[in-house]
N, C-alpha and C positions, 0 to 999 in steps of 0.2 A: 609369376612363374608357376605358382600353384594352380593358376587357371588352366595352364596347359595340361597339368597332371589330371585335373578334374575332367577336362575334355576327353582325355584318353580313357579314363575310367567309365565315363558315360557312353563311350563308343562300344564298350564291351557288350551291353544288351543287344545292340544292333547286329553284332556278329552272329547271333543265334538265328538270324533270318537269312536264307539263301540268297534272296534277291538284293540284299544290301551290299554285296561284295564290292562293286565298283563305286558305290556311294561312299563306303568307308575309305576306299583308296583315295578318292577325290578329297575327302575331308582331311585325311592325313597329309596330303600335299598342301592343302590350305593351311594347316597348322604349321607345316615346315616354312611356308612363305611368311606367315605372321611372325614366327620365331626369328626368321632371318632379318626382319625389319627392326628387331630389337637389338641390333648389333652392339656389342659391348666392348668398350675400349680401355677400361680401367683395370689396373693390376690387382686391386683389392676385391674381395668378394662382394657381389651385389646381394645384400642381405634381404632375402625374401621372407624367411621365417627363421625360427630358431635352428632348424635342421637343414634347410635347403637354401642353396645360393649358387651362383655361377660366376666365374671370373674369366679373365683373358684366355686361360688355357682350356677350361672346360666348355666354353661356349661353342667353338667349332666342332667339338666331339659330340655334343648334344645334337647340334644341327645335322651332323653326319648320321647319327642314329635315326633321327626323323626321316631323313632322305632315303637311306638304305631300306628301312622298314616299309616305306611307301612303295619303293621299287620292287620289294619282295612280292607284294600283291600283284604288281604289273607282270612280273616274270612268271608267276605261277598260274598262268591261264589254263594249263592242263588240269590242275586240281579243280578249278572252277568248271571247266567244260565237262569233265567226267564226274563231277560232284563227288570227288574222292574225299569225303569228310571235310568239305570246304568250310563249314561253319566252325568246326573245331580248329581248323587251320588258321582262320582269321583271329580267333580267340587267342591262340598260342602266340601269334605275331604281336597282338596288342599287349599281351602280358609281358612278352619279352621287351617290347619298347618301354613299358613302364619301368621294368627292372633296370634297363640301361639308362633311362632318363634319371632315375633316382640315384644310380651309381655315380654318374658324372656330376650330379648336383649335390651330393651329400657333403655336409660340412663336418661330420663326425666320422672318424676313421672306422668305428665299429659299424655304423650304418653302411658305409661304403663296402665293408667286408660282407655284410649280410646280402646286400643287393648284388654285389660282385659274384657271390656264390649262387644267388637266386637265378641269375641269368643262365646258369648251366641247365636248369631243369627244362625250360621250354626248348633249348637247343637240342637236348637229348630226345625230347618228344618229336622234334622235327626230323631228326636222323632216323629214329626207330619207326616213326609212323609213315613217313613219305619217302624214305630212302629206296634205292633201286635193288641192290643185291642182298642176299641173306647175310653177308658179312657185316651188315650194318649193326647187328647186335654186338659183335666184337668191337667195332669202331666206337659205339656208344659207351661200352664199358671202359675202353681205353681213355676216352674223354673224361669220364667221371672220376676214374681212379687216379689218373695222372694229376688232375687239377685239385681234387678234393684232398687227397693224401698229403700233397705238398702244402696245401692251404691250412691244414689243421694246426701245424706249429705256429703259423701266423696268428691264429686266434689266441694262443697262449702268450705270444709276444704282445698282443694288444692289451691283455689283462695286466701284464707286467708294466707296459708303457703307462697305463692308467695310474698304477701305483707310484711310478717314478715322477711323472710330470704332473699328475693329478687331473688330467683331462685328455680326452681324445678329440678335442675340437681342433680342426686342422690349422686355423689361423693362429692358435696359441702355441703351436709346436716350437720347442727349443731344442738345440743340440745338447744332449746330456753327456758329451765327452766320450771317451773311449771306454764304453761299456763292454761287456764280454763279446767276443767275435761271433759266437754262435747266434747271438741276437741279430747281428747284421745279416748272417746267412739266412736265417729263418724269414726275416722281414722282406728280403729281396728275392728269395727263391720262389715264393708263391707267384710273384709277378713275372719272373723270368720264364716259368713254365707256361704262363698264359700268353707270353709274347709270340712264339716260344723261342727260347735260345737253343743253339746247337747242342745236341745230346739230351735235351729235354723236349725234343720236338716230335717224338715218334707218334704221338696221338694225332697230330695235325694232318698229315697226308691221309691217314686212314679215315678220319672224320670227314675230310673234304671229299674224298673219292666216293664214300658211301652216302653222303648227304644229298638231299634233293637240291635243286638250284637255289631255293630260298635259304636253305641251311648253309650252303657254301658262301652265299652272298653275305649273310650276317656274320659268319665266322671270319671271313677275310676282311669284311668291311668295318666291323665294329668290335667284335669280341677280342681280337688280337690287340686292340688299342687300349683295352682295360689295363693290361699289364704295364704299358708305357705310362699311362696316366697315374697308376698306383705308384710306380717308381718315382715319378716327379713329385708326388705329394709327400712320400715318406723320406725323400732325400734330405729335407731340412732337419730331420731327427738324427740322421746318421752321417753328418758331414765329416766328422773326424775319422770315423771308421771307414768312410768312403775314401778318404785320402790314402788310407793304408791298403785297402783291398780292391778298389775300383780298377786299378791298373791290370790286375789279373783278368777280371770279367770283361774289360774292354778289349784286351788283346785276344782273349779266347773267343769273344763274340765275333770279332772281325775275321779271325782264322776260321771259325765255323761257317761264316758267310761265304768264304771262298770255297770251302769244302762242299757246301750246299749247292753252289753254282756249278761245281763239277758234277754233282749228283744229277742236276737238271739235264745235263747233256745226254744221259743214257736213259731218260724216261721215254717210254712209248705211249703212256697214258696221258692224254691231254690235260685232264684235271689234276693228275698227280704232278705234272710239270709246273702248272700254275701254283699249286700248293707249296712245292719246294721253293719256288721263286719267292713266295711270301716270307719263308724263313730267312732267305738270303737278304731280303730288304729289311726285315726287322732287326737283323744283326747290326745294321748301320744305326738304327734308332737306339738300340742298346748302347752302342759306342758313343752317340751324342749325349745321351742321358748320363752315362758314367763319367764323361769328361767334366760334368758339373759346371759348365759355363753357360752364359746367356745364349750364345749362338747355338750350342748343342741342344739346349732345351727347346728353343723355338724352331730350330731346324727339324728336330724330331717330331714336333707337332705338325709342321707342314707336310713332312713325308708321311706321317700316319694318315692324315686326311687325304693326301694325294694317292697313297697306296690303297686306301679303303675304296675309293671310287674306281681306280684303275683295275685292281685285282677283281673287284666285284663285276666290272664290265667284261673282263676276260672270261670269268666263269659263266656269265650269261651267253657269251659267244659259243663257248664249248657246249653249253646245253642246247643251243639252237641247232648245232651240228648233230648232237646226240639224238634230238627229236627226229631228225631226217634219216640218219643212217643207223641208229640203234647201237652205235659203238663210239667209244672215246679213244680208240687206238689210232695213233698217228699213221699206222700202216694201212688203215682203211680210209681214214679222213685225209685223203690226198687229192690234189687237183681241184680244190673247192672253187677256185677262181673260174673254172669252166662251168660249174653247176650253179653257183650263187655269186655272180660277179659283183653285184652291188654290196653284198655282205663283206666282200674282201676289203672294201674301203674301210669298214669299221675294224676289221682285223688289223689293218695297217695303222689306223689312228691310235687304237688302244695299245698295240705293240710298241709303237714309237713313244707313247707316253710312259710305258714301263721302262724303256731305255733312258728315260729322263730327257727326251728331246724337247726343245722349246716349242710352244709356250706352256708346257704342262707345269703344274705346281711341283711335280716330282723334281724338276730341274732346280727350282729354288730351294727345295728341301735338301737335296743332295749337295748343292754348293755350300749351304750353311753348315751342314754336317762335316763336309770336307774341311772347311776352315776350322771348325771346332776340334775335330779329331787330330788334325795336323798341328794345331797350336798346342795340344796336349803333349804330343811327341812326334817329332819329324819322321821317325822310323816307321810309323804306321802308314806312311805314304805308299810303301811297297805293297802292303796288303790291300790298300784302297785301289791301287792301280789294277790289281788282279780282279778285285770285286767289281769294279765298273766295267772292265773289259769283258769278263765272263758273263756279266749281266746282259750286255749287248749281244754276246754270242748265242746264249741259249734262247733269247727272245727272237733273234733272226732265224735260229734253227726251227723254233716253233712256227713262225710265220711262213717261212719258205717251204717247210715240209708239209704244212697243212694246205697251203694255197696252190703250190705248184706240183708237177709230176703227173703221172697217169692216174686218172680217177678210177675209183672202185666200180667195176662193171656189174656188181651184184645189186646195186641200188636201183630202186624202181619208182621211188616217190619223192619228188623234190618240189619245193616252192621257193621262190626268190626271197621270201621273208614277208611277214605280216606287218601291218602298220604298228601294232603293239610292240613288236620286236625292235623296229627302228626307233620308235619313241623311247623304249627302254635303254637302248645303247646311247642315244643322244642325251638322255638325262644323266648318264654316267660321264660322258665325254665333255659336255658343255661346262659343267661346274669345275671339272678338273682343270680345264684350260682357262676359264674366266677368272679363277682364283689368282692366277698369275698377275692379273691387272690390279689386284687388291693386295699386293705384297706389303704395302705400308701397314696393314693390320698387324703383321707379325714383326715388323722392323721399325716401329716408331717408339 
C-alpha cells in the first residue's frame, strides 16, 4: 500500500514539466488499475504499516479517489491547451490525491482528521485559481469557514477520546457508554457538514457553481464521501448515544432531502441543479448510516461510490455545454439534441443512472438503504416515497429542458464532441454500471 503512496509522491517532480501532462494522466490510470487488482474482501484492516491500512469499507473509496483524480486531468484539457498554470494544476491534483489516499487509509483517527482537513487546501486552490466568476472568492471562504469552524470542536473531542480510551487507533475503539451529549454532537457535526446535511449545506452549491470542472468533479465525487466514511468510523464509539439521538438526525436528514428535491425544481443554473441533487442523495446516505445496521452501512457505501461517478459525469456534461455556449443557464441551454445529438445519449444514460435505473449501482445502493431505513421505522416510508419520486422528477426536468425545445439562436460555434470528452463520459458511466455485476462484494 505504501508503494502506491510512493508512486504518487514520485509523480510530483514530473508535474513541473509541461509536456508530461498526459503521461501523468496515463500513469494515474495505471495505478488505478493496479490498485483495482488488489481487491480486498476481508472485514478486518489489511495492516500495511503502523499507520496505514485499508479494509472492506475504505477500499472502494480509495479506488474512487484514484479514478476521479485521473479523470480530472482528462476533463481539464482547456487548462492544458491554454497553458493556464497547467504544471501547478497537476501538482494540486497529485497533492489532493495523496491527502485523500491517506485519509481513507489512516488507522488513527487523529491522522484521519489531519488529512481530512488537509484535503480542503488544494480544493480551495482549485476554486480560487481556475474558477470562472469573481464570486469564487466568496465561495472559497464559505467552503473553508463552514468546514473548518465546525471541525475544530472535533479536534477537542479527539483529545478527550484519547484520554478516555487511551488510543485513537480505529480498530481498538470501544463504546464508552452514555458520555455527555455535546460530545456526540461535536463528533458527528464535522462529518455532517462535509456530507453535507440539510441546513449545513450552504457552502456546497456556491463551491460547485464557482469551481472549475475539476473542482466540481472532486467535490461531488470524493470530498462529500469523507463525511460518510468518518461517520462510519466513529459510530463504534458512540453507539449508545446514537441510540438516543440518531432518530432525530435520520428524520431531519430525510426531511431535508425532500426539501432539497423541491429546491432542485426551481433551479435555472445547470450546475446548481446538479449540486442540490447531491445534497438530496447524501440525505439517504445519512439515513442509512444513522440506522446503524449492516444494510444501511453498506448501502451507503454503494450509493456513495455510485453517486460519486454519476454526479461527476453530470458535471462533465454541464461543462461540455458551458464550453460551447458560454452559459450554464437552462434558459439558454435548450434544444441540445438538435446541436449535439450524440451527446444527448450520454445525457440520457447519466440522467437515468441518477434516477437509479438499472443496471446502475445507484439502484443497488438505494434498495439496500430503503430496506435499512424502513426496518428502522416504517413511517419513514412516506418520506422515502417523496424522495424517490421528486428525484426522478427533477432529473427528468433537467434532461427534457436541456435536450428539447427551441435552441438558442445566438450560438455560433458548435462541435459534436471530441474523443477526449466521449472517453471521459464513458469512463464515468462504465464503472457505474459494471459495479452492479459485482454486487457480491458488498453483500457477502
